[in-house]
N, C-alpha and C positions, 0 to 999 in steps of 0.2 A: 496461856500458850506458847508464843512465840518465844519465850523465854525456856523455856520445858525444848521446843523445837531444836533452836541452836545448841541446847547442852545434849541434846541425842545427835546434832553432826558432828560437834566437838569429841564425841565420845564413839563415834562410828559406828552405834548404835540403827543401822539402814531398818530394819526391821519393824522395831519398833517405829523409828520414824513414818516410815509408811503405814503404820495403822494411825499414826496421831493425824496423818498429814489427808487421810480419807476420811475423818471424824471431822475436815473445818468443811466449808462450803469452798465452792474454785475460786470464787472472785478472792477470800481472804488468801487462799493458796497464793495465787496471781501476785496479789499485791505484796506476800512477804518473799516469795521467788524473786519480786522485783530489786530486793533491797541489799540480794545477796550479789555478791563477785559473780562474773560468767562462767568459771570453771565450777565453781562452788554449784549457781545456778542448775547448770545443765546437768551439773548429776546427780540432783536429787529430783528433777525434772523426770530423766529417764526411770526414777523408781515410782511413777505414778502407771497406773493401769490405762491400757489404751484410750478406751473411752471416756475418761477422767481427765487423762493430759491433753484429751482434745475441747475437753470444756474449758479446762484452765488458759488453754492457750488462748481462746475467743477474746480474752479477755487481757490480757497483755498488751502493752500499748506498741506501736510501730516498733520502736527501737527494740524493745525485748522480743519480740515475734521474730524480726531479722537473724538476728542472732542465734535466735533459741534453733529455727529452721535452718539457717547457713548450717550449724554444728551437728544434723543431726543425720542418720542413713539414707537413703533414696528409699527402703523398706520402711523407715519411722516417720519419713518427712511424706509419705505417699498415706500412711492411718491417718496422720493430723488433718493435711488436705479432705481426704474423704468423710472423716466426720466433722468438720465445720458446715456451717450454713453456709451457700454458696456467697452471698452477700458480703459477713465476712471473711470469705476467701478471697474474693474479689476486693476488698480492701488493702489487705496485708497483698494481695499480689501487685496492686498496683502501684507502693512504695516500695517495692524491691529491685533490683538490678537485672536486668533485661535476661541475664545468662544465669541466674539462680531461677527467675520465672518458668524459661523454659525447660529448667531440670523438673521443676514441680509440677509442670501440668504433663511434662512427656509421663512422669508415673501414676499421676494421677490416673483414676477409672476415667473410660469414655463417658458418662454422662453428667462427674464432677465437672470435667475437661469443658464437657457443652456448655454446662453452666454460668460456669465462670467465663468462660468468652460472652456468653451473651449478654453479661452484666457488662463486662469491659466494655462492652464496643457502645455500651449508652456515653453521652455529655457528661465533663464534671458537674453534680451539683445540678444533675437531673431526678426527677422522681426513679425512671430506668436505672438509674447508676445506685440507686440507695433501696432499692426493692430486695425481694426475696424471690426463690420462685420456690421454696419448701410450703406447697399450701395443697390444701384439700379441697379439689372440683370434684360435683358431683352431678351429672344427667338429670333430668326433668324429670325423666320418668321411671327413678328410680323408686321402691316404697320407701317409709320413715327405718322397716326391720333392715331394708338392702343397703343404705344409706350408711348405718350402723356397723353393719358387716365390714362396707368398707372401711371406714374411720379406722376400725380396731385395725382391719390391716394394712394401712398407711400409715396413718397418723404418727404412726414412735418415730419418724424421720422428719416430720414437719415441723415448722416451729411454732406453729398454732392451729388448733383445731376448734377453738371458741366458736369462731366462724366459717362455714365452709363454702363454696361459691358454685353454684350451679348454670353448669355451660351447657348449648345447644350443640347439634351433630358436629358445627363449625367452629366448634369452641370457643363462641362467642359468648359474651357474657350476659345472663338473663335475669340473673337474681342472687340475692343471698340468702344464706340460710342461718341458724344460732345452731349447735350443738344442743341446747337446752330445749328448742324449739322440736328438735326430731328425739330427744328425748322423749318429750311428754306427747307427744304424735300420736295419734291410732297408728298400729307397726303398718297395716297395708294402707295406708294414707299417702298421696306420689308429693312427693317434692316440689312438683310444681303447683300441687294446691297450698300448701305453708310456707313457700320462701315469699321472700319481698323482693319486687319488683321495682320498689323507690330506693334504689342503692345509690350510692355517693359513690364515683370512682373516676379516676386521675386518668392522661395521658404518659405514655413513658416519655416526654420529651417536657413536660410541664415539672418548671424550676421549682425546685425544693424547700424554698422561702412560701411557694403555694402550697405546695400540700401542707406544711406545719398549721397554713391558716386554716387548711378545711381541719384538718384534725382538732383545730381548738375552735373552731366553728361549730362544726354538730359533734364532737364529741367523742370521737371517735377510738378505739382499739385497735382496729386495723385498718388498710384501706386495698381495694383491689387498683390494681396498675395496668390499662389496656393500648392494644396497641389503634390504630390511625383505622381500624377494618373494627372495632371493638374485642378484639380476641385477648382474652384474660393469658397475661404475659408472666404476671406477678403480682406479691401484693408487699404495703410498708406496712410496717406492726411501730406502735407505739414506742418500743425503745428504740428504733431509727429516729424516730423524731423528738425524743428528749435529747440527744444525741447530734442531731442538727440544732433546734435551739438551743445548745451550748456553744457549738460549732459558731454561729450566727451572732449570737449575744458577745461571746467574745470578738470579733471579729469589728463588730461597731463598737463595740469600746476601743478595741486599739486605735482601730481609721480615724475616731473622735479623740483620741491624746495628740493624732500626726504618727503612728508607728501604723507600717505596712503590716498586716497580720501576718502571724506564723504557724507553723502546722506542730510544732514544738511544743511540750508545758516546759514553764520556765528556767525551769535548775535545770530542763535538760537542753536549753536552747546556749549554744555556744558564746562569746564575750564577741567573736567576728559577727555569727548570723544575726543580735542584736543591735549591733551597731550598725549594719547595712540596711535593717529595719525600720531604726531612727533617724538618720542622718540624709536621706533626703529630704522628708519635711520638712526638720528643722533650716536643712539649707536656704529650700523654697521659702520659711517665713520669714526665715534671716534677711533677706534680701528685701520680700516684699514691706518687712517692717522700716525698711530704708526711705520708704514713703513718708511716715511720722518725722523722720526726720529731715528730707527739704519743706516739708511745711510750716516747722520749727524757724529751719531758716529763713524760709519766705516770709515771715511776721517779726523777724527778728526786731525789725525797728519797733514795733509795738510792745514787744516784751521789752528792750530798751527802755523805755519810758513806764513800763509798769512792771518790776522783775515779780513783784510779789506772787501776780499772773501764775509762775512757774511752778509755784507751792502746790497749784491746785490739779497741772495737770495730770498727776497722776492718777490723783482720786478721778477724776471725771474719765482717763480713759479706763481705768479699772471698772467700774462704775458699766459701762458701756458693754464692755466686754463682758462684764458678767451677766448684762440683760440681755443681750443677743444670745449667751450662751444657755440662757434658760429658755427660751423662745424654742434655739433652733433643736435641744435635746429634747423637748417636747413634741416640737413636729415630728420630729426623724421615727421617735417611739408610736409616734399614731400612725405614722406609714407605717411602719414595720408592723402595724395591727393592723391596718387595711382600715382606719378609724376615721382617715382623711386621705383625700388624693387631692389631682387636680381641678376637678368640678369645686370643689368649697376653698378655692383660693381666697376667695373675695369675703368669705363667711370668716376665716382664716383672720387675713387682716384687719375685718374690723372689729373680731374678738380681741388682738392683740395690739389694737389702736387705744379700745377701753382700758385694758390691763395697761398699756404703756403710761397713760395719763393719769392715771390711778394712783401709778407707781413713781411716776417722775414727779409729780406734785407733792407728793408724800415725799419722798427724799430729799426735793428742790427748798420744801417747806425745812425739814429738817438741819438741811443744811444751813438755810439762811440764816439760822434761831442759832446755831453755832457760831458761826461767824460773828453773827452779831454780837453772844457774851462772849467768845474766848479769841479774835484776832482782831480786835478794833488796835494794839499797839505795832500791828503788825503791814498798814497799809502806807505808812507815809504820809504826802501829799493826796495820796487819794481818796477819795469819802467811802468809807466802810459800807456805807449804804448803795452805792452806785458798784463798789465791787462784787456785793455779796449779791446783786442783781444780778452780773454778768455771769457771773460761778451759778447760781439758782437756776438762772433761764436757759443755761446750754446743756446742764443737768436734763432739764425737763428733754427737751430738745434729742437730745443724745440719747438718753433711753427710748424716747420715743420711735429713733431713727432706728437703733438695733434691735428693741422687737422686730419691727416690719424685716428688715432686713435678715432677720433669725429665724422668722417664721416664712418668708419669702421662698429663698434661697435654697430649704433642701427639697420643698415642692418642686420648684424648679427644674432641679437636676434629677429628681426623680422621676421629671415626667420623659428627659431627653433620653434615660435609659442609665443611669447612671447610679450610684451609691451613693442615696444624700448623706451617709455620715462623712463622706471626705469636705462635706459642705462646715463641718460642726465648729466647735468651740476655736479648735487656734485660726483656720483660716477667717472666717465670721468678726474675730477678736482684732486680727490683725485691720479688715474692714474698719471694720465700727470704730477703731483707734480713730482710723484717718476722717473719717467725718465728724468725731467730736474733736479732733482738735481742729479742723478748719470754722464746726460751727463756732467752738469757744472762742477762736480770733476773732470771729465776724463778729458777733456780739460785743466783746472788748473792744472793739473800733469802733462800734457803733453809739455804744454807751458812756467809755471813759473817755477823758481829753489827754490821746495818747499818738 
């Protein structure tokens, strides 16, 4: 179908093109338009009916949305903003230049402007910043029949009607009721008799990661958001949570790879921005790695008496770094899912200690056997047995230290309110490298005649 649409564009058959677009899903239209040059994209976008155009616009990435909205007339832009859900409109405006935001808000209808301003006032990454204000609220004294009538009247513009929210006279949330329950109830039954007053709600200032955890824990499709006085101000739907999960996972992966998280997709991020996101941590890690050089210099005498020891330094440092990385990634994942916390630190240390001993002994045994069989001719005047013992002991202790450091640091960092992902593989690897070298040379000087 994409090729046919492109042929229609080339042939300037705009009437047929419009019909082809109307037969497509809004997501597919947005994806197709993003692949076109700006002038052509804008021309095709304006062929869409007003309601379809607003739906398609909601699926554009931020950059495309900005280019389109900046090219529209005031009346066209007003139609788009007024037909977007308030949370989508707020996300768009948050990324746009101030002059464009003022223009769009000035032309939006008062209700839309009020809703957008309400969402923009909440801190980034809070529940209030990701909620939508398009929900169905009902009074507790309505009958099921009256509730259905209201849902039919207001539901067309709401983000979801599967769950409705029951309020008292002061707009305080007192319960929730599903559309299914309303439909199946006796028509004269009051909502206060069929609502669920054991509901899960979140405060407007709650962190968005906490929201994700609550959705996962309670298997929710939507969640009410209340203010400090328990008044309903919005809802969060599962599609917003999926976006947050993707965003948070991307941030954690980037930080674990020593990259400052960015907002744009990879192919739309400039070389300059990519450089800026990577170079700070590379500089930090480069200078921190200087400690390993200092350690090698400090034990220069030991190395001079047993040059063969240098051959095993990369293996020892690599194994320690990998061991610490395994533990840190596992613990960071457990922290993000609320499976462990500060209260569990000693249980985590005890478990990782046992795992480390098993892993270390297994690695040491394999290394000892390999050295005894394949490295006999490389020892010079040193005993193959003694050198194998030094390397194997260093392996066991390095793996033990690596796994303990890898599990403790993320928990401690989380405890002081920072993101544990920053303590992942790169920084932990540097710490482990230093510890591994010190332990290696201490064992060498204690066991070998150097």
